[in-house]
Wavefront OBJ file of the C-alpha trace (Angstrom):
o trace
v 87.816 138.362 94.907
v 86.679 141.100 92.513
v 88.177 144.539 92.918
v 87.987 147.930 91.254
v 90.730 150.463 90.819
v 90.671 154.142 90.018
v 91.008 154.982 86.337
v 93.148 157.952 85.484
v 91.231 161.106 84.726
v 88.629 160.323 86.845
v 38.104 153.797 105.086
v 36.200 157.075 104.671
v 34.754 158.222 101.333
v 36.084 160.883 99.041
v 33.185 162.842 97.544
v 34.907 163.527 94.240
v 35.112 161.244 91.192
v 38.234 159.135 91.161
v 39.789 160.611 88.026
v 39.468 164.097 89.462
v 41.494 163.060 92.451
v 44.504 162.835 90.162
v 44.695 166.605 89.784
v 47.464 168.476 91.636
v 45.735 171.207 93.574
v 48.714 173.538 93.258
v 46.619 175.308 90.599
v 43.125 176.504 91.367
v 40.505 174.318 89.754
v 38.523 175.972 87.020
v 34.783 176.213 87.634
v 33.865 175.562 84.029
v 34.184 171.987 82.831
v 34.456 170.490 79.421
v 31.094 169.398 78.133
v 32.503 166.200 76.663
v 34.387 164.809 79.628
v 33.467 166.830 82.690
v 37.095 167.651 83.487
v 38.542 171.132 83.849
v 41.250 172.325 81.506
v 43.527 172.689 84.521
v 42.907 169.075 85.503
v 43.916 167.824 82.066
v 46.908 170.160 81.924
v 48.140 169.083 85.337
v 47.556 165.431 84.423
v 49.784 165.877 81.378
v 52.459 167.749 83.343
v 52.428 165.158 86.104
v 52.748 162.311 83.606
v 55.707 163.996 81.921
v 57.417 164.570 85.268
v 56.844 160.947 86.325
v 58.232 159.468 83.109
v 61.175 161.892 83.172
v 62.124 160.916 86.717
v 61.870 157.231 85.798
v 64.151 157.677 82.807
v 66.540 159.776 84.899
v 66.817 156.949 87.435
v 67.433 154.433 84.649
v 70.206 156.530 83.101
v 71.683 157.236 86.531
v 72.120 153.594 87.577
v 73.301 152.601 84.081
v 75.959 155.316 84.205
v 77.101 154.264 87.666
v 77.367 150.652 86.521
v 79.464 151.530 83.490
v 81.680 153.984 85.381
v 82.313 151.589 88.250
v 83.503 148.736 86.024
v 84.387 150.573 82.798
v 81.932 148.052 81.451
v 81.949 149.326 77.891
v 85.706 148.851 77.509
v 86.552 145.599 79.311
v 86.746 142.135 77.761
v 83.727 139.864 77.514
v 85.079 137.469 80.140
v 85.530 140.386 82.550
v 81.973 141.531 81.903
v 80.704 138.056 82.700
v 82.824 137.783 85.852
v 81.170 141.007 87.064
v 77.914 139.022 87.365
v 78.633 137.899 90.907
v 77.428 134.710 92.621
v 73.886 133.674 91.631
v 73.637 136.578 89.185
v 76.127 134.756 86.957
v 74.091 131.556 87.156
v 70.901 133.261 85.993
v 72.639 135.138 83.200
v 74.248 131.889 81.989
v 70.808 130.573 80.986
v 70.178 133.680 78.900
v 73.542 133.080 77.222
v 72.719 129.378 76.795
v 69.404 130.174 75.090
v 71.136 132.518 72.656
v 73.780 129.916 71.778
v 71.174 127.239 71.066
v 70.538 126.515 67.358
v 66.856 127.380 67.798
v 64.398 128.552 70.421
v 62.889 125.070 70.622
v 66.297 123.475 71.143
v 67.171 126.056 73.790
v 63.985 125.345 75.724
v 64.590 121.597 75.464
v 68.108 122.005 76.880
v 66.739 124.009 79.804
v 64.104 121.398 80.539
v 66.671 118.577 80.312
v 69.728 120.265 81.794
v 72.674 118.045 82.784
v 75.373 120.691 83.213
v 74.101 122.632 86.226
v 74.289 119.628 88.557
v 76.624 116.766 87.628
v 75.149 113.269 87.375
v 71.650 114.779 87.402
v 69.216 115.929 84.756
v 66.987 118.718 86.029
v 64.307 121.005 84.624
v 65.684 124.525 85.056
v 62.313 126.092 84.253
v 60.790 124.115 87.102
v 63.581 124.656 89.610
v 64.373 128.339 89.046
v 62.534 131.537 88.148
v 64.273 132.250 84.852
v 61.359 132.946 82.509
v 62.629 136.507 82.227
v 65.892 135.221 80.730
v 63.922 133.009 78.347
v 61.685 135.868 77.204
v 64.641 138.227 76.736
v 66.586 135.679 74.698
v 63.556 135.130 72.438
v 63.066 138.884 72.017
v 66.735 139.354 71.178
v 66.413 136.735 68.442
v 63.228 138.020 66.831
v 63.860 141.773 67.077
v 66.883 141.630 64.746
v 68.956 144.010 66.846
v 72.101 141.871 66.878
v 73.907 144.212 64.499
v 73.944 147.199 66.828
v 73.308 145.865 70.346
v 75.293 143.116 72.041
v 73.311 140.468 73.983
v 74.774 141.511 77.334
v 73.712 145.126 76.798
v 70.201 144.114 75.802
v 70.009 142.213 79.088
v 71.353 144.890 81.432
v 69.465 147.725 79.719
v 66.226 145.794 80.224
v 66.911 145.466 83.945
v 67.802 149.146 84.201
v 64.632 150.006 82.270
v 62.630 148.250 84.979
v 63.909 150.931 87.338
v 61.942 153.370 85.182
v 58.844 151.241 85.757
v 59.600 151.125 89.481
v 59.906 154.897 89.871
v 56.777 155.525 87.794
v 54.827 153.037 89.946
v 55.944 154.797 93.137
v 55.120 158.145 91.502
v 51.569 156.981 90.737
v 51.067 155.570 94.239
v 51.978 158.832 95.965
v 49.984 160.834 93.406
v 46.871 158.714 94.020
v 47.222 159.004 97.785
v 47.835 162.744 97.913
v 45.940 163.989 94.825
v 49.065 165.938 93.872
v 51.737 165.102 91.318
v 54.176 167.094 93.451
v 54.134 164.098 95.793
v 55.173 161.901 92.878
v 58.009 164.265 92.020
v 59.216 164.232 95.611
v 58.970 160.421 95.634
v 61.127 160.060 92.529
v 63.764 162.465 93.807
v 63.938 160.745 97.188
v 64.228 157.338 95.531
v 67.206 158.470 93.453
v 68.976 160.285 96.291
v 68.563 157.300 98.617
v 69.860 154.865 95.984
v 72.143 153.092 98.470
v 69.099 152.007 100.465
v 66.429 151.759 97.764
v 68.181 149.551 95.191
v 71.371 147.659 94.472
v 70.628 147.036 90.822
v 73.830 148.636 89.541
v 76.023 145.873 91.006
v 73.584 142.911 91.246
v 71.906 143.245 87.879
v 70.330 139.829 87.383
v 69.333 139.280 91.013
v 65.699 138.118 91.092
v 64.534 141.003 93.269
v 65.623 143.525 90.628
v 63.173 141.894 88.226
v 60.305 141.426 90.651
v 60.175 144.483 92.939
v 59.171 146.870 90.107
v 56.154 144.631 89.461
v 55.359 144.611 93.188
v 55.376 148.421 93.121
v 53.036 148.348 90.110
v 50.749 145.998 92.001
v 50.658 148.315 95.033
v 49.832 151.263 92.758
v 47.012 149.270 91.150
v 45.652 148.158 94.559
v 45.763 151.787 95.718
v 43.708 152.778 92.696
v 41.280 149.875 93.201
v 40.617 150.889 96.811
v 39.782 154.486 95.958
v 36.159 155.361 96.752
v 33.460 155.581 94.078
v 35.271 153.773 91.287
v 32.833 152.775 88.561
v 32.376 149.015 88.026
v 34.089 149.098 84.627
v 37.075 150.903 86.141
v 37.217 148.390 88.994
v 37.401 145.490 86.535
v 40.185 147.145 84.548
v 42.195 147.916 87.681
v 41.715 144.368 88.994
v 43.177 143.044 85.755
v 46.161 145.336 86.259
v 46.538 144.011 89.801
v 46.457 140.455 88.459
v 49.031 141.074 85.712
v 51.416 142.828 88.106
v 50.992 140.112 90.748
v 51.576 137.364 88.189
v 54.752 139.012 86.862
v 56.000 139.497 90.411
v 55.401 135.837 91.269
v 56.971 134.571 88.047
v 60.256 136.416 88.523
v 61.201 135.645 92.162
v 61.277 132.384 94.086
v 60.528 134.185 97.361
v 57.198 135.493 96.031
v 55.204 133.338 98.465
v 56.690 135.005 101.538
v 56.052 138.516 100.222
v 52.485 137.644 99.271
v 51.987 136.153 102.735
v 52.801 139.532 104.281
v 50.400 141.175 101.863
v 47.675 138.629 102.647
v 48.080 139.405 106.348
v 47.572 143.087 105.546
v 44.381 142.308 103.624
v 43.190 140.052 106.449
v 43.785 142.783 109.049
v 41.993 145.478 107.070
v 39.075 143.160 106.332
v 38.666 142.271 110.015
v 38.731 145.946 111.013
v 36.160 147.024 108.390
v 38.489 149.084 106.212
v 37.718 146.750 103.291
v 34.454 145.357 102.061
v 34.219 141.573 101.946
v 34.114 141.758 98.142
v 37.369 143.714 97.937
v 39.191 141.302 100.229
v 37.966 138.232 98.332
v 39.012 139.663 94.960
v 42.504 140.458 96.221
v 42.830 137.010 97.789
v 41.722 135.318 94.570
v 44.185 137.325 92.500
v 47.018 136.093 94.703
v 45.818 132.491 94.441
v 45.344 132.608 90.659
v 48.768 134.191 90.155
v 50.499 131.536 92.244
v 48.629 128.685 90.550
v 49.467 130.008 87.094
v 53.139 130.222 88.058
v 52.818 126.703 89.482
v 51.691 125.480 86.081
v 54.416 127.369 84.212
v 57.008 125.920 86.574
v 55.873 122.393 85.796
v 53.947 121.903 89.046
v 56.670 123.108 91.387
v 55.659 121.658 94.751
v 57.204 124.544 96.697
v 54.322 126.763 95.525
v 51.561 124.355 96.536
v 53.207 123.934 99.939
v 53.504 127.680 100.510
v 52.096 129.261 103.650
v 50.286 131.971 101.709
v 48.095 129.493 99.822
v 47.265 127.686 103.060
v 46.453 131.009 104.744
v 44.169 132.292 101.982
v 42.272 128.997 101.766
v 41.845 129.055 105.548
v 40.721 132.693 105.633
v 38.117 132.183 102.896
v 36.880 128.891 104.349
v 36.468 130.166 107.922
v 34.929 133.416 106.692
v 32.316 131.482 104.702
v 31.140 129.428 107.669
v 31.567 131.971 110.479
v 28.479 134.088 109.842
v 27.734 137.310 111.668
v 31.410 138.117 112.071
v 30.823 141.868 111.822
v 27.726 142.181 113.972
v 27.251 142.952 117.651
v 28.743 145.402 120.096
v 32.399 146.166 120.677
v 33.105 143.349 123.168
v 31.165 140.831 121.090
v 33.027 141.739 117.927
v 36.398 141.568 119.647
v 35.529 138.072 120.822
v 34.361 137.013 117.365
v 37.480 138.421 115.681
v 39.765 136.746 118.207
v 38.081 133.401 117.571
v 38.148 134.034 113.825
v 41.879 134.810 113.882
v 42.639 131.755 116.012
v 40.656 129.472 113.706
v 42.294 130.882 110.559
v 45.837 130.500 111.852
v 45.173 127.039 113.269
v 43.671 125.821 110.003
v 46.544 127.459 108.077
v 49.181 125.454 109.900
v 47.140 122.243 109.650
v 46.691 122.635 105.888
v 50.329 123.605 105.372
v 51.629 120.738 107.475
v 49.416 118.247 105.650
v 50.385 119.616 102.223
v 54.091 119.324 102.971
v 53.704 115.781 104.282
v 51.688 114.723 101.231
v 54.042 116.444 98.773
v 57.126 115.415 100.798
v 58.246 119.019 100.491
v 61.538 120.003 102.082
v 62.761 122.623 99.618
v 62.099 125.570 101.923
v 62.865 124.017 105.314
v 66.165 125.928 105.548
v 64.186 129.183 105.387
v 61.979 128.181 108.305
v 65.049 127.117 110.295
v 66.464 130.574 109.613
v 63.214 132.256 110.694
v 63.057 130.120 113.825
v 66.495 131.286 114.957
v 65.737 134.898 113.957
v 62.691 134.814 116.220
v 64.883 133.715 119.110
v 63.875 130.063 119.422
v 67.353 128.820 120.269
v 70.686 128.690 118.462
v 71.437 126.212 115.716
v 74.383 124.348 114.262
v 72.465 123.630 111.090
v 74.860 124.400 108.255
v 72.254 125.720 105.814
v 70.563 128.045 108.308
v 73.940 129.271 109.578
v 75.012 130.262 106.061
v 72.165 132.797 106.063
v 72.483 133.863 109.697
v 76.178 134.704 109.307
v 75.677 136.952 106.287
v 75.348 140.659 107.004
v 72.513 140.972 104.491
v 70.378 138.664 106.636
v 71.138 140.443 109.896
v 69.243 143.264 111.556
v 68.860 146.577 109.764
v 71.908 148.772 110.619
v 71.212 152.051 112.375
v 73.293 154.014 109.875
v 70.475 153.373 107.387
v 68.363 155.915 109.261
v 71.207 158.425 109.292
v 71.338 158.292 105.495
v 67.555 158.555 105.176
v 67.538 161.528 107.546
v 70.277 163.179 105.480
v 67.905 163.434 102.516
v 65.126 164.882 104.732
v 62.929 161.862 104.083
v 62.954 160.176 107.480
v 61.356 163.084 109.367
v 58.182 163.500 107.265
v 57.929 159.709 107.069
v 57.897 159.347 110.852
v 55.455 162.237 111.255
v 53.121 160.730 108.655
v 53.447 157.238 110.096
v 52.779 158.257 113.698
v 49.832 160.545 112.897
v 48.128 158.079 110.558
v 48.730 155.114 112.836
v 46.971 156.903 115.699
v 44.141 157.797 113.339
v 44.054 154.182 112.130
v 43.597 152.916 115.687
v 40.808 155.416 116.365
v 38.994 154.501 113.155
v 39.429 150.781 113.885
v 37.919 151.222 117.353
v 35.069 153.225 115.860
v 34.432 150.550 113.203
v 34.399 147.794 115.798
v 31.977 149.802 117.914
v 29.578 150.067 114.985
v 27.003 147.335 114.420
v 25.305 145.976 111.349
v 27.496 143.761 109.178
v 30.220 146.315 108.899
v 27.961 148.861 107.155
v 28.310 152.250 108.752
v 25.135 154.170 109.441
v 24.590 157.673 108.214
v 25.700 159.293 111.427
v 28.779 157.071 111.470
v 29.711 158.380 108.020
v 29.704 161.873 109.491
v 31.902 160.974 112.440
v 35.091 162.878 113.155
v 37.607 160.105 112.487
v 37.706 158.642 108.993
v 40.365 156.972 106.861
v 40.202 156.028 103.204
v 40.835 152.320 102.485
v 43.692 153.109 100.087
v 45.429 155.140 102.796
v 44.837 152.372 105.341
v 46.306 149.754 102.998
v 49.465 151.771 102.327
v 49.841 152.516 106.032
v 49.842 148.826 106.946
v 52.013 148.050 103.920
v 54.773 150.337 105.147
v 54.415 149.058 108.732
v 54.508 145.349 107.869
v 57.354 145.624 105.380
v 59.171 147.994 107.704
v 59.117 145.318 110.402
v 60.385 142.820 107.837
v 63.235 145.181 106.918
v 64.137 145.686 110.576
v 64.464 141.933 111.056
v 66.391 141.219 107.834
v 68.470 143.889 106.145
v 68.130 142.387 102.662
v 64.375 142.946 102.849
v 64.824 146.712 103.199
v 64.597 147.067 99.425
v 60.947 146.026 99.690
v 60.363 148.834 102.175
v 62.465 151.878 101.322
v 60.958 152.475 97.875
v 57.439 152.537 99.269
v 58.779 154.570 102.168
v 59.610 157.359 99.681
v 56.042 157.344 98.329
v 54.498 157.279 101.800
v 56.641 160.161 103.088
v 55.829 162.237 99.997
v 52.118 161.530 100.524
v 52.454 162.868 104.066
v 54.067 166.067 102.826
v 51.608 166.725 99.985
v 48.380 165.064 101.137
v 45.516 166.496 103.147
v 45.184 163.774 105.768
v 48.295 164.482 107.839
v 48.179 168.259 107.538
v 44.518 168.238 108.569
v 45.363 166.422 111.790
v 48.195 168.773 112.698
v 46.335 171.958 111.710
v 43.332 170.918 113.782
v 45.564 170.667 116.822
v 46.864 174.173 116.068
v 43.303 175.468 115.423
v 44.205 176.902 112.008
v 42.684 174.360 109.636
v 41.552 176.679 106.838
v 41.531 176.015 103.096
v 44.019 178.786 102.449
v 46.449 177.560 105.086
v 46.077 173.989 103.882
v 46.750 174.904 100.273
v 49.712 177.094 101.167
v 51.387 174.407 103.269
v 50.690 171.486 100.943
v 52.406 173.125 97.992
v 55.022 175.337 99.566
v 56.569 172.634 101.767
v 57.329 170.121 98.948
v 58.684 172.904 96.742
v 60.990 174.060 99.552
v 62.141 170.459 100.139
v 62.803 169.930 96.424
v 64.780 173.178 96.246
v 66.842 172.178 99.287
v 67.543 168.723 97.853
v 68.627 170.231 94.544
v 70.962 172.686 96.276
v 72.488 170.039 98.543
v 72.706 166.957 96.333
v 72.977 168.056 92.704
v 76.738 168.773 92.940
v 77.247 165.388 94.650
v 75.348 163.563 91.920
v 77.424 165.221 89.216
v 80.592 164.289 91.027
v 79.378 160.719 91.521
v 78.575 160.114 87.854
v 81.927 161.587 86.812
v 83.967 159.281 89.064
v 85.599 156.641 86.878
v 86.822 153.226 87.976
v 87.847 150.012 86.288
v 87.158 146.311 86.716
v 90.275 144.607 88.078
v 90.317 140.907 88.897
v 93.246 139.330 87.010
v 93.316 136.124 89.065
v 89.729 135.210 88.235
v 90.234 136.137 84.575
v 93.323 133.926 84.441
v 91.418 131.023 86.025
v 88.498 131.295 83.592
v 90.811 131.469 80.571
v 92.750 128.425 81.768
v 89.561 126.398 82.294
v 88.224 127.385 78.893
v 91.442 126.509 77.041
v 92.959 123.639 79.034
v 90.070 121.465 80.236
v 87.557 119.247 78.380
v 84.194 120.831 77.633
v 82.396 118.193 79.703
v 84.777 118.467 82.665
v 83.054 118.631 86.057
v 84.188 121.265 88.572
v 83.705 121.352 92.344
v 84.190 124.376 94.598
v 82.306 127.200 96.249
v 78.804 128.007 95.005
v 79.735 131.575 94.112
v 82.771 130.639 92.022
v 81.049 127.759 90.241
v 78.294 130.067 89.022
v 80.971 132.160 87.325
v 82.646 129.048 85.886
v 79.375 127.959 84.293
v 78.789 131.403 82.800
v 82.322 132.000 81.509
v 83.292 128.474 80.421
v 80.127 126.375 80.193
v 81.664 123.569 82.246
v 79.608 121.151 84.348
v 79.099 121.981 88.052
v 78.681 119.888 91.150
v 76.698 122.585 93.002
v 75.488 126.152 92.564
v 73.977 129.113 94.521
v 70.277 128.430 93.881
v 69.659 126.890 97.269
v 65.942 126.021 97.181
v 66.414 122.254 96.819
v 67.157 119.814 99.615
v 69.274 117.429 97.523
v 71.417 120.333 96.312
v 71.883 121.618 99.860
v 73.069 118.189 100.978
v 75.467 117.967 98.029
v 76.835 121.450 98.740
v 77.476 120.490 102.335
v 79.380 117.422 101.113
v 81.452 119.343 98.548
v 82.324 121.995 101.136
v 84.220 119.368 103.101
v 87.199 120.580 101.057
v 87.351 123.417 103.624
v 86.776 121.151 106.648
v 89.118 118.895 108.617
v 88.808 115.752 106.559
v 91.241 113.165 105.224
v 92.363 113.188 101.602
v 90.705 109.830 101.027
v 87.369 110.989 102.426
v 87.366 114.205 100.346
v 88.340 112.251 97.224
v 85.506 109.812 97.877
v 82.966 112.628 98.292
v 84.086 114.480 95.163
v 84.176 111.282 93.108
v 80.642 110.436 94.197
v 79.350 113.680 92.634
v 81.400 113.141 89.473
v 83.983 115.886 89.975
v 87.065 115.940 87.732
v 88.576 119.131 89.167
v 88.299 120.955 92.480
v 89.002 124.678 92.866
v 90.246 125.884 96.271
v 90.105 129.581 97.195
v 92.521 131.130 99.679
v 89.896 133.760 100.485
v 87.726 130.983 101.962
v 90.429 128.723 103.391
v 92.016 131.640 105.300
v 88.884 133.748 105.623
v 88.994 136.825 107.847
v 85.899 138.679 106.667
v 83.620 137.032 109.222
v 84.211 136.715 112.943
v 85.019 133.419 114.610
v 81.994 131.153 114.491
v 80.759 132.542 111.180
v 83.659 131.695 108.893
v 82.798 128.927 106.462
v 85.411 126.648 108.008
v 83.861 127.273 111.442
v 80.380 126.367 110.223
v 81.741 123.132 108.799
v 83.616 122.350 112.011
v 80.479 122.906 114.072
v 78.375 120.775 111.728
v 81.017 118.014 111.937
v 81.289 118.285 115.725
v 84.868 119.613 115.666
v 86.534 122.361 117.709
v 86.887 125.630 115.763
v 90.162 127.332 114.835
v 91.610 130.189 116.876
v 91.280 131.343 120.421
v 87.835 131.432 121.960
v 85.234 129.285 123.605
v 83.920 126.012 122.193
v 80.864 124.025 123.171
v 81.772 121.184 125.552
v 80.540 118.463 123.197
v 82.939 119.471 120.411
v 86.038 117.305 119.922
v 89.398 117.885 118.202
v 89.504 116.744 114.576
v 91.701 113.772 113.693
v 92.837 115.316 110.398
v 94.280 118.703 109.367
v 92.226 121.148 107.325
v 92.099 119.794 103.794
v 92.459 123.087 101.908
v 95.698 123.797 103.800
v 97.202 120.306 103.942
v 96.748 119.557 100.237
v 99.195 122.342 99.343
v 102.032 120.358 100.935
v 101.693 117.880 98.054
v 102.753 114.957 100.217
v 101.164 111.523 100.601
v 98.330 110.785 100.986
v 97.240 114.003 99.184
v 99.503 113.441 96.191
v 98.025 109.959 95.806
v 94.540 111.351 95.152
v 95.076 114.859 93.703
v 97.376 116.550 91.209
v 97.744 120.327 91.115
v 97.185 121.585 87.566
v 96.749 125.347 88.086
v 97.773 127.936 90.613
v 97.830 131.683 91.080
v 97.688 134.029 94.058
v 93.998 133.331 94.701
v 93.072 129.925 93.293
v 94.459 126.392 93.373
v 93.020 123.808 90.974
v 93.534 120.093 91.565
v 92.640 117.221 89.272
v 91.230 114.090 90.877
v 93.132 110.881 90.235
v 91.206 107.703 89.600
v 90.750 105.525 92.660
v 93.042 102.523 92.987
v 90.074 100.260 93.749
v 89.030 100.452 90.118
v 92.421 99.211 88.950
v 92.238 96.270 91.324
v 88.784 95.440 90.074
v 90.003 95.450 86.491
v 92.895 93.071 87.284
v 90.627 90.619 89.153
v 89.334 87.284 87.831
l 1 2 3 4 5 6 7 8 9 10
l 11 12 13 14 15 16 17 18 19 20 21 22 23 24 25 26 27 28 29 30 31 32 33 34 35 36 37 38 39 40 41 42 43 44 45 46 47 48 49 50 51 52 53 54 55 56 57 58 59 60 61 62 63 64 65 66 67 68 69 70 71 72 73 74 75 76 77 78 79 80 81 82 83 84 85 86 87 88 89 90 91 92 93 94 95 96 97 98 99 100 101 102 103 104 105 106 107 108 109 110 111 112 113 114 115 116 117 118 119 120 121 122 123 124 125 126 127 128 129 130 131 132 133 134 135 136 137 138 139 140 141 142 143 144 145 146 147 148 149 150 151 152 153 154 155 156 157 158 159 160 161 162 163 164 165 166 167 168 169 170 171 172 173 174 175 176 177 178 179 180 181 182 183 184 185 186 187 188 189 190 191 192 193 194 195 196 197 198 199 200 201 202 203 204 205 206 207 208 209 210 211 212 213 214 215 216 217 218 219 220 221 222 223 224 225 226 227 228 229 230 231 232 233 234 235 236 237 238 239 240 241 242 243 244 245 246 247 248 249 250 251 252 253 254 255 256 257 258 259 260 261 262 263 264 265 266 267 268 269 270 271 272 273 274 275 276 277 278 279 280 281 282 283 284 285 286 287 288 289 290 291 292 293 294 295 296 297 298 299 300 301 302 303 304 305 306 307 308 309 310 311 312 313 314 315 316 317 318 319 320 321 322 323 324 325 326 327 328 329 330 331 332 333 334 335 336 337 338 339 340 341 342 343 344 345 346 347 348 349 350 351 352 353 354 355 356 357 358 359 360 361 362 363 364 365 366 367 368 369 370 371 372 373 374 375 376 377 378 379 380 381 382 383 384 385 386 387 388 389 390 391 392 393 394 395 396 397 398 399 400 401 402 403 404 405 406 407 408 409 410 411 412 413 414 415 416 417 418 419 420 421 422 423 424 425 426 427 428 429 430 431 432 433 434 435 436 437 438 439 440 441 442 443 444 445 446 447 448 449 450 451 452 453 454 455 456 457 458 459 460 461 462 463 464 465 466 467 468 469 470 471 472 473 474 475 476 477 478 479 480 481 482 483 484 485 486 487 488 489 490 491 492 493 494 495 496 497 498 499 500 501 502 503 504 505 506 507 508 509 510 511 512 513 514 515 516 517 518 519 520 521 522 523 524 525 526 527 528 529 530 531 532 533 534 535 536 537 538 539 540 541 542 543 544 545 546 547 548 549 550 551 552 553 554 555 556 557 558 559 560 561 562 563 564 565 566 567 568 569 570 571 572 573 574 575 576 577 578 579 580 581 582 583 584 585 586 587 588 589 590 591 592 593 594 595 596 597 598 599 600 601 602 603 604 605 606 607 608 609 610 611 612 613 614 615 616 617 618 619 620 621 622 623 624 625 626 627 628 629 630 631 632 633 634 635 636 637 638 639 640 641 642 643 644 645 646 647 648 649 650 651 652 653 654 655 656 657 658 659 660 661 662 663 664 665 666 667 668 669 670 671 672 673 674 675 676 677 678 679 680 681 682 683 684 685 686 687 688 689 690 691 692 693 694 695 696 697 698 699 700 701 702 703 704 705 706 707 708 709 710 711 712 713 714 715 716 717 718 719 720 721 722 723 724 725
């Protein structure tokens, strides 16, 4: 629907103190230390240089994506309605609440309207703050009011610049993670450069600005950096408490800004559970991290007015189960290898069994069905049979929810990131298995004896956590392409750690029998410098060319539709149509909707399925009845959906509706034997003939090359009722 056109002209222990581990060892450490702090001048100098490099790379990424966004749409020169149309699908819905808050007479009135919203879903009053994760829009609108910047910064720019600024936070968080892991800020520099060069696979913020993941993933990266710091050996108690607070704040912000937080935290909880069982964590560390997740989710639950989807989440059930079973199953980490394997197997079985029992009971008690479409999707993804379920099929047929394309790895290899990543991953995974076997072979409540501390195979807990983090989220990305953005950013940090850290080079140099300090130092700092020089030589001209390429927003049909709705229809008119288009109608015109793209509500999913009968084979009377029942005054039909060719047969929206209705699909191809021919033509096609019975129920009031708008006529039954006795 939207197009662009070219514009002319265009768990072992580290013996050193934790703060010292921040130094990049590219410069020899001075033997004399400051009397006041115990740090060498070189350490402080390198800390300052590394910090400057990290912040600079973050700002560079922010400016880069902001420039691409403006150049792609000519955002600074197009009309306001065109800017708003560029917020596609659910992005437009979220931004509309920011706009609504700014238009309210006061902050209090704006909050009241959000909590008693009757324009997002016709004939319903819903609490937007409960249903959706839009606190970021609320906070930004309040800041825009109180900062008195209206004179020199438009509201839309304040919004998009904030999102782009979060990319600075994201890059800095990845920079810190790789720096902490490798003890070298060169790893952070390499991480930032790789993140920018792999922009296609690390972020899509420049064209999906207000998507929830663009708000939340930077906080997830901050959380991972804080967890990495927390797991470093020999942290002082005061430092541990400070870092745990940072973990909590980052986790809370992540949970508050994305409705899928529970599924991401579930993956993270599984990582913590695995490392705890294999003795890479202490029991205290695991419990603290569990409790932070629980407290963050419960606080968000309160802020979202007791949203039942959070209480019924799998991650809460899992953490409660893990802590409960752990408390009563004493002696879990004692005994020989076979005994411990048996105990851990029983422990895992009990935890997962109790998790599903608690979750099932919670959903029955809360009558929770908001997320059932997600589990239907997961069920089919795991290969447990095909489905005709309309909601699950909407996800399964989208490319973003398919398997990770192989060309992703070609792009990652082109920036020389894939190769060190795979080398680091394979070497550390083998080491991880050896250390795990060694830990399980040890006895005594998971406490390693003195001779065990001196064993050959060791792995720091922060390294172990990041290893499993990249493995678990890598598997998630493989299964669902949209989830790759949770993986590829951390992938940059992990690959840079492999290039600049000691762990991987030590393993390889031991095999080659040349593991000396001089060789280690030479390799650790020459290799990243060579890679950075190569990347600069290869990609700098491409980046300059990319930021100089100018395009322009071009979607006259949608602009014409929005202007017509704004000028020619009542302000309280109710519109029916596709979820994606209706989100734009709400943003650009403020009209009332029948349905919208925020799909985490069963009643809304059922209504959407009913409204979408406009693209199915249904009679005019039946469609009119359905639309009237949801209060629609107008219905917008899109040729791009009615005659869709983007998806293959079986995944077009009209095919999904036919299958759900038990009808044979259009076109040549096989059909299931239980499907039957429909008794009516396809509504979106037949209504254009403007013949009875369609003309008796609908009147066309607008038309262009893309959209057809029909006004619903009042049902004749009402007239008969009025003329009765």
